[in-house]
C-alpha positions in Angstrom: -12.4 12.4 49.0 -11.4 10.1 46.2 -9.9 10.8 42.8 -9.9 8.2 40.0 -7.8 9.0 36.9 -8.5 7.2 33.7 -8.0 7.4 30.0 -4.3 6.7 29.7 -2.9 4.6 26.9 -0.5 4.5 24.0 -0.5 7.2 21.4 1.9 8.1 18.5 3.9 11.3 18.5 1.8 14.1 17.2 -1.4 12.4 18.3 -3.9 13.3 20.9 -5.2 11.8 24.1 -7.6 12.9 26.8 -7.4 11.7 30.4 -10.1 12.2 33.0 -10.4 12.4 36.8 -13.5 11.4 38.5 -14.2 12.9 41.9 -16.2 11.5 44.9 -16.6 12.8 48.4 -16.8 16.5 49.2 -18.2 19.3 47.0 -16.1 19.2 43.9 -16.4 22.8 43.0 -14.8 23.9 46.3 -11.5 22.3 45.2 -8.7 23.6 43.0 -7.7 20.6 40.8 -4.6 19.8 38.8 -2.5 17.3 37.0 1.1 16.2 37.7 3.1 13.7 35.9 6.1 11.5 36.6 8.3 10.0 33.9 10.5 6.9 34.7 13.6 8.0 36.6 12.5 11.6 36.8 11.1 14.0 39.3 7.4 14.6 39.6 6.4 17.5 37.4 3.5 20.0 37.5 1.4 20.0 34.4 -1.8 22.1 34.8 -4.2 23.6 37.4 -7.7 24.8 37.3 -9.8 26.8 39.7 -12.9 25.6 41.4 -15.1 27.4 39.0 -13.1 26.4 36.0 -12.6 30.0 34.9 -9.0 30.1 35.8 -6.3 27.8 34.4 -2.6 27.6 34.2 -0.5 25.3 32.1 3.2 24.5 32.6 5.5 25.8 29.9 6.3 22.3 28.7 2.6 21.8 27.8 1.4 25.3 27.0 -0.3 25.5 23.6 -0.7 21.7 23.5 -2.6 20.7 26.6 -5.9 22.0 27.9 -7.3 21.5 31.4 -11.0 21.7 32.0 -13.7 20.5 34.5 -17.4 19.8 34.5 -18.6 20.5 38.0 -22.0 19.0 37.3 -20.3 15.7 36.5 -17.6 15.9 39.2 -15.0 15.3 36.6 -11.8 17.0 35.4 -10.1 16.6 32.1 -6.7 17.0 30.5 -6.8 17.2 26.7 -3.4 16.5 25.2 -2.6 17.4 21.6 0.6 17.3 19.5 2.0 14.9 21.9 5.7 14.2 22.2 7.7 11.2 23.5 8.8 13.3 26.4 5.1 13.5 27.5 5.4 9.8 28.4 4.6 9.5 32.2 2.2 8.5 34.8 -0.3 11.3 35.1 -1.8 12.0 38.5 -4.9 14.1 39.2 -4.7 16.1 42.4 -6.9 18.4 44.5 -6.4 21.0 47.1 -8.7 23.0 49.4 -6.4 26.0 49.2 -7.9 29.2 47.9 -5.1 30.1 45.5 -4.0 27.8 42.7 -0.5 26.3 43.2 2.1 24.4 41.2 3.6 22.9 44.3 3.0 19.2 44.7 3.2 19.4 48.5 0.3 21.8 48.6 -2.1 19.2 47.1 -3.6 17.0 49.8 -5.4 14.6 47.6 -3.9 12.4 44.8 -5.4 9.9 42.4 -3.8 6.6 41.6 -2.3 7.8 38.3 -2.8 6.7 34.7 0.0 5.8 32.3 0.4 7.7 29.1 2.9 6.4 26.6 3.9 8.4 23.5 5.7 6.4 20.9 8.1 8.1 18.4 
């Protein structure tokens, strides 16, 4: 299993950015997928999770109403659409995957991690 995050970059506060995670290896739809982020000098933070089918999602309070997680199982790709971005959204965003049956917000329950993509929001 390999995860490849992409799409990070520089965006102004209030702007939008979409990051993607390309999957290769096992059957994509069998895995719960998610996003975590880590800002400089801060702990890693859960952002969003999506079920294998894509019908179930959960967004962290810090991103609720602004971020949307989705997936296209035909393309083996997961997305995170980020709107109304804030400087505090600046972080390296990691896509993650787990073979667990129940979505989780715990980082230690995700066995697979992508390399991360840097998102910078300027004020």
